[in-house]
PATILUM-714412 format. One record per residue: chain; z, x, y of N, C-alpha, C, O in turn. Coordinates in steps of 0.02 Angstrom, whole numbers, plus 32768, in hexadecimal, padded with zeros to 4 digits. Each point is the difference from the previous one (the first is absolute). Example, Ala and Ser with C-alpha at 12.3 -4.5 7.8 and 13.67 -1.06 7.14 Angstrom:
<recs>
+------+------+------+------+------+------+------+------+------+------+------+------+------+
: unit :  n_w :  n_u :  n_v : ca_w : ca_u : ca_v :  c_w :  c_u :  c_v :  o_w :  o_u :  o_v :
+------+------+------+------+------+------+------+------+------+------+------+------+------+
:    A : 8186 : 8294 : 7EE4 : 8000 : 7FD3 : 803B : 8000 : 802D : 803C : 8021 : 8034 : 7FFF :
:    A : 7FBB : 7FBA : 8036 : 8003 : 802A : 803B : 8025 : 7FD9 : 8037 : 8008 : 8019 : 8037 :
+------+------+------+------+------+------+------+------+------+------+------+------+------+
</recs>
This chain:
<recs>
+------+------+------+------+------+------+------+------+------+------+------+------+------+
: unit :  n_w :  n_u :  n_v : ca_w : ca_u : ca_v :  c_w :  c_u :  c_v :  o_w :  o_u :  o_v :
+------+------+------+------+------+------+------+------+------+------+------+------+------+
:    A : 293E : C6D2 : AD2D : 7FE5 : 7FD7 : 8035 : 7FB9 : 7FEA : 7FED : 7FD8 : 8028 : 7FE7 :
:    A : 801A : 7F99 : 8024 : 7FBF : 7FE5 : 7FEC : 7FCB : 8011 : 8033 : 800D : 8007 : 803C :
:    A : 7FB6 : 8000 : 7FAC : 7FC6 : 800A : 802A : 7FF6 : 7FC1 : 802A : 8009 : 7FC8 : 7FE6 :
:    A : 7FE5 : 803F : 8059 : 7FF8 : 7FC6 : 802D : 7FCA : 7FD0 : 7FE8 : 8004 : 7FC4 : 800E :
:    A : 7FCB : 8055 : 7FCE : 7FC9 : 7FD5 : 7FEA : 800F : 7FDB : 7FBF : 7FDB : 7FD2 : 7FEE :
:    A : 805A : 8041 : 7FEF : 8011 : 7FDE : 7FC2 : 8045 : 7FE0 : 8008 : 8030 : 8021 : 8012 :
:    A : 7FD4 : 7F9E : 7FDF : 8042 : 7FDF : 8007 : 8031 : 801A : 7FCC : 7FED : 8012 : 7FC8 :
:    A : 8052 : 7FF0 : 804C : 8033 : 8014 : 7FD0 : 8006 : 7FCA : 7FCB : 7FF8 : 7FC5 : 800D :
:    A : 8016 : 8051 : 7FB7 : 8009 : 7FD1 : 7FC9 : 803F : 7FD8 : 800C : 8034 : 801B : 8013 :
:    A : 7FC7 : 7FA5 : 7FE1 : 8039 : 7FD3 : 8007 : 802C : 8007 : 7FC3 : 7FE9 : 7FF7 : 7FC8 :
:    A : 8056 : 801A : 8042 : 802D : 8007 : 7FC7 : 8014 : 7FBB : 7FE7 : 7FF9 : 7FCE : 8023 :
:    A : 8020 : 802F : 7FA0 : 8017 : 7FC1 : 7FE5 : 8039 : 7FE4 : 802A : 8003 : 7FC4 : 800C :
:    A : 8029 : 8067 : 800B : 8038 : 7FEB : 802A : 7FE6 : 7FE0 : 8041 : 8019 : 7FCC : 8015 :
:    A : 7FB6 : 8054 : 8009 : 7FE3 : 7FE5 : 803E : 7FDE : 7FBD : 7FF4 : 8006 : 7FD2 : 8028 :
:    A : 7FD6 : 8029 : 7FA1 : 7FDD : 7FC2 : 7FF0 : 8031 : 7FC7 : 7FF3 : 7FF6 : 7FC8 : 8018 :
:    A : 803E : 8046 : 7FC3 : 8033 : 7FCD : 7FF3 : 8020 : 7FEC : 8043 : 800B : 7FC4 : 800C :
:    A : 8004 : 806C : 801D : 801C : 7FF2 : 8041 : 7FD4 : 7FD3 : 802A : 8018 : 7FD4 : 8023 :
:    A : 7FA7 : 8039 : 7FDB : 7FD0 : 7FD6 : 8026 : 8000 : 7FB9 : 7FE6 : 7FFC : 7FD0 : 8027 :
:    A : 8007 : 8028 : 7F97 : 8002 : 7FBC : 7FE3 : 803F : 7FDC : 8018 : 7FFD : 7FC7 : 8015 :
:    A : 803C : 805B : 7FE8 : 803F : 7FE1 : 8014 : 8001 : 7FF0 : 804B : 8018 : 7FCC : 8014 :
:    A : 7FCD : 8062 : 8014 : 7FFD : 7FF4 : 8048 : 7FD4 : 7FC4 : 8010 : 8011 : 7FD6 : 802A :
:    A : 7FB6 : 8025 : 7FB4 : 7FD3 : 7FC8 : 800C : 8020 : 7FBE : 7FEC : 7FF7 : 7FCE : 8022 :
:    A : 802E : 8033 : 7FA7 : 8024 : 7FC3 : 7FED : 8032 : 7FEB : 8036 : 8006 : 7FC5 : 8010 :
:    A : 801D : 806C : 800B : 8031 : 7FF1 : 8035 : 7FDC : 7FE4 : 803E : 8016 : 7FCD : 801B :
:    A : 7FB5 : 8053 : 7FF9 : 7FDB : 7FEA : 803B : 7FE1 : 7FBB : 7FF6 : 8000 : 7FD6 : 802D :
:    A : 7FE5 : 801E : 7F97 : 7FE2 : 7FBF : 7FF0 : 8033 : 7FC8 : 8006 : 7FEE : 7FC6 : 800E :
:    A : 8051 : 804A : 7FE8 : 8035 : 7FCE : 8004 : 8020 : 7FFD : 8045 : 802D : 7FD9 : 800D :
:    A : 7FBB : 8052 : 8020 : 801B : 8001 : 8044 : 8047 : 801A : 8004 : 8026 : 7FEC : 802D :
:    A : 7FEC : 8040 : 7FA5 : 8044 : 801B : 7FFF : 8004 : 8044 : 8022 : 7FCF : 8025 : 8002 :
:    A : 806C : 7FEA : 8017 : 800F : 8042 : 801C : 8023 : 8029 : 7FCA : 801D : 7FE4 : 7FD2 :
:    A : 7FE0 : 805D : 8035 : 8021 : 802B : 7FCF : 804A : 7FF0 : 7FFC : 801D : 8002 : 7FC9 :
:    A : 8003 : 7FEF : 806E : 8048 : 7FF1 : 7FFF : 800E : 7FC2 : 7FD6 : 8034 : 7FFD : 7FDF :
:    A : 7F9F : 7FD2 : 8022 : 800A : 7FC3 : 7FD9 : 7FFB : 800F : 7FB5 : 8027 : 7FE5 : 7FD9 :
:    A : 7FAA : 8044 : 8015 : 7FF9 : 8014 : 7FBA : 803D : 8028 : 7FEA : 801A : 7FF7 : 7FCA :
:    A : 7FFB : 8037 : 8061 : 803A : 802A : 7FF1 : 803F : 7FD6 : 7FF3 : 8024 : 800C : 7FCF :
:    A : 7FE9 : 7FC5 : 805C : 803B : 7FD5 : 7FF9 : 7FFB : 7FD7 : 7FC0 : 8031 : 7FFB : 7FDB :
:    A : 7F95 : 7FE9 : 8017 : 7FF8 : 7FD4 : 7FC6 : 8004 : 8027 : 7FBE : 8013 : 7FE3 : 7FCD :
:    A : 7FDB : 805D : 8034 : 7FFD : 8027 : 7FC1 : 8038 : 8033 : 7FFA : 8004 : 8023 : 7FCE :
:    A : 8027 : 7FE1 : 8064 : 8037 : 8031 : 8001 : 7FE8 : 8048 : 8002 : 8023 : 802E : 7FEA :
:    A : 7FA2 : 7FDD : 8032 : 7FE7 : 8043 : 800E : 800C : 800E : 804A : 8004 : 7FD1 : 8028 :
:    A : 8000 : 806D : 7FEA : 8002 : 8011 : 8046 : 7FBA : 7FFC : 801E : 7FCE : 8005 : 7FDD :
:    A : 802F : 7FF1 : 8065 : 7FC0 : 7FFE : 8022 : 7FDA : 8042 : 7FF5 : 7FC4 : 7FFF : 7FF6 :
:    A : 8060 : 8037 : 800D : 7FE0 : 8042 : 7FF4 : 7FE1 : 8003 : 7FBB : 7FCA : 801C : 7FF7 :
:    A : 8058 : 7FC8 : 7FD8 : 7FE5 : 8000 : 7FBB : 7FC1 : 7FD6 : 7FFC : 7FCF : 8014 : 7FE0 :
:    A : 8031 : 7FB2 : 8040 : 7FC5 : 7FD5 : 8001 : 7FC6 : 8026 : 8021 : 7FC8 : 8000 : 7FE6 :
:    A : 8046 : 801F : 8052 : 7FCC : 8026 : 8024 : 7FE5 : 8038 : 7FD4 : 7FC3 : 800A : 7FFC :
:    A : 8069 : 801B : 7FE5 : 7FEC : 8038 : 7FD6 : 7FD6 : 7FE8 : 7FC5 : 7FCD : 801F : 7FEF :
:    A : 8047 : 7FAA : 7FF1 : 7FDA : 7FE6 : 7FC8 : 7FBC : 7FE6 : 8016 : 7FCE : 800B : 7FDE :
:    A : 802F : 7FD4 : 805B : 7FC0 : 7FE6 : 8018 : 7FD0 : 8037 : 8013 : 7FC3 : 7FF8 : 7FFB :
:    A : 8057 : 8041 : 801C : 7FD5 : 8038 : 8012 : 7FF0 : 802D : 7FC4 : 7FD6 : 802D : 8006 :
:    A : 804C : 7FC7 : 7FC2 : 7FF3 : 8028 : 7FC4 : 8016 : 8048 : 8006 : 7FE3 : 802C : 7FE2 :
:    A : 8051 : 7FDF : 8047 : 8018 : 8044 : 800B : 8028 : 801C : 7FC6 : 800C : 803C : 7FFD :
:    A : 8008 : 7F99 : 7FD6 : 8024 : 8018 : 7FC4 : 7FF5 : 7FCE : 7FC9 : 7FF0 : 7FC6 : 800C :
:    A : 801A : 8050 : 7FB7 : 7FFA : 7FD3 : 7FC7 : 803B : 7FCF : 8001 : 8038 : 8013 : 8010 :
:    A : 7FB9 : 7FAF : 7FDF : 8037 : 7FD0 : 7FFB : 8011 : 7FF6 : 7FB7 : 7FD6 : 800A : 7FD4 :
:    A : 8066 : 7FE2 : 8021 : 8014 : 7FF2 : 7FBB : 7FE0 : 7FBF : 7FE9 : 7FEB : 7FD8 : 8028 :
:    A : 8013 : 8020 : 7F97 : 7FE5 : 7FC2 : 7FE4 : 802B : 7FC5 : 8014 : 7FE7 : 7FC9 : 8009 :
:    A : 805A : 8043 : 7FFF : 802D : 7FCB : 8016 : 7FF1 : 7FEB : 8048 : 8001 : 7FC4 : 8010 :
:    A : 7FF1 : 806C : 801B : 7FEE : 7FF0 : 8045 : 7FBF : 7FD9 : 8003 : 7FFB : 7FCE : 8023 :
:    A : 7FD4 : 8049 : 7FB7 : 7FC0 : 7FDD : 7FFF : 8008 : 7FBA : 7FE4 : 7FE3 : 7FD1 : 801B :
:    A : 8045 : 8028 : 7FB2 : 800C : 7FBE : 7FE2 : 8023 : 7FD2 : 8032 : 7FEE : 7FC5 : 8005 :
:    A : 8043 : 8055 : 801F : 8024 : 7FD7 : 8031 : 7FD1 : 7FE7 : 8037 : 8004 : 7FC6 : 8013 :
:    A : 7FD1 : 8066 : 8005 : 7FD1 : 7FEB : 8034 : 7FCB : 7FD1 : 7FE6 : 7FEE : 7FD0 : 8021 :
:    A : 7FFA : 803C : 7FA3 : 7FCF : 7FD3 : 7FE2 : 801E : 7FBB : 7FF6 : 7FE0 : 7FCD : 800D :
:    A : 805E : 8030 : 7FDC : 8022 : 7FC0 : 7FF7 : 800A : 7FDD : 8043 : 7FF7 : 7FC4 : 8005 :
:    A : 801B : 8062 : 802F : 8009 : 7FE3 : 8042 : 7FBF : 7FDF : 8018 : 8001 : 7FCA : 801D :
:    A : 7FC7 : 8058 : 7FD7 : 7FBF : 7FE5 : 8014 : 7FE3 : 7FD0 : 7FCD : 7FC8 : 7FE7 : 8009 :
:    A : 805D : 800B : 7FC2 : 7FEB : 7FD2 : 7FCC : 7FBE : 8016 : 7FE1 : 7FD3 : 7FD8 : 7FF5 :
:    A : 8029 : 8069 : 7FFC : 7FC5 : 801D : 7FE1 : 8014 : 8020 : 7FBE : 8035 : 801F : 7FFC :
:    A : 7FA3 : 7FDA : 7FD1 : 800D : 8027 : 7FC3 : 7FF8 : 804B : 8011 : 7FD2 : 8013 : 8024 :
:    A : 8059 : 8016 : 7FC3 : 7FFD : 8048 : 800E : 7FBC : 801C : 7FEC : 7FE7 : 802E : 8020 :
:    A : 7FFC : 7FB6 : 7FAA : 7FBF : 8018 : 7FEA : 7FCB : 7FF4 : 8035 : 7FD2 : 8029 : 8009 :
:    A : 8034 : 7FA0 : 801B : 7FCF : 7FF0 : 8034 : 8004 : 8033 : 8039 : 7FCC : 8013 : 801C :
:    A : 8070 : 8003 : 7FF5 : 8008 : 8033 : 8034 : 7FDC : 8040 : 7FEB : 7FDC : 801E : 8027 :
:    A : 802E : 7FF5 : 7F9A : 7FE2 : 803E : 7FE7 : 7FB4 : 7FF9 : 7FFB : 7FDC : 802F : 8012 :
:    A : 800C : 7F99 : 7FD6 : 7FB8 : 7FF5 : 7FFC : 7FE0 : 8004 : 8045 : 7FCD : 8020 : 8009 :
:    A : 8051 : 7FBF : 8027 : 7FE5 : 8001 : 8044 : 8002 : 8047 : 801D : 7FD2 : 8015 : 8024 :
:    A : 8063 : 800F : 7FCE : 8006 : 8045 : 8018 : 7FC9 : 802C : 7FE1 : 7FE3 : 802A : 8022 :
:    A : 8011 : 7FCE : 7F9E : 7FCC : 8027 : 7FE0 : 7FBB : 7FF0 : 801C : 7FD6 : 802C : 8007 :
:    A : 801F : 7F94 : 800A : 7FC1 : 7FED : 801E : 7FF8 : 8020 : 8045 : 7FC9 : 8017 : 8012 :
:    A : 806C : 7FEB : 8015 : 7FFE : 8021 : 8041 : 7FED : 804A : 7FF8 : 7FD8 : 801B : 8027 :
:    A : 8045 : 8005 : 7FA7 : 7FF1 : 8047 : 7FF4 : 7FB7 : 8009 : 7FEE : 7FE0 : 802E : 8017 :
:    A : 8005 : 7FA5 : 7FBE : 7FB9 : 8005 : 7FEE : 7FD4 : 7FF5 : 803D : 7FCE : 8023 : 800A :
:    A : 8044 : 7FAC : 801F : 7FD9 : 7FF1 : 803C : 8001 : 8039 : 8033 : 7FD1 : 8009 : 8027 :
:    A : 8064 : 801F : 7FD8 : 8008 : 8036 : 8030 : 7FD9 : 803F : 7FEB : 7FF8 : 802E : 8028 :
:    A : 7FF0 : 7FD3 : 7F9B : 7FDC : 803C : 7FE8 : 7FB9 : 8002 : 8018 : 7FDB : 802F : 7FF0 :
+------+------+------+------+------+------+------+------+------+------+------+------+------+
</recs>
């Protein structure tokens, strides 16, 4: 458990999830719309966006392609979020 005065470190999974969630919100999409378009379940989209588990490279690639982003850009943005959170 983290000390209340120090923020918990943002995991890579959480950072990637935040990037993906922001892309969805920026496009005005609901999780159900992303799920249908990518053949993922809504629960999977939710889990990935919250960073509750590691996603496969195939899952990350599918979502990056859906958002028309290079997968490298997702990772770069996630790493920047982690640096900003420190």
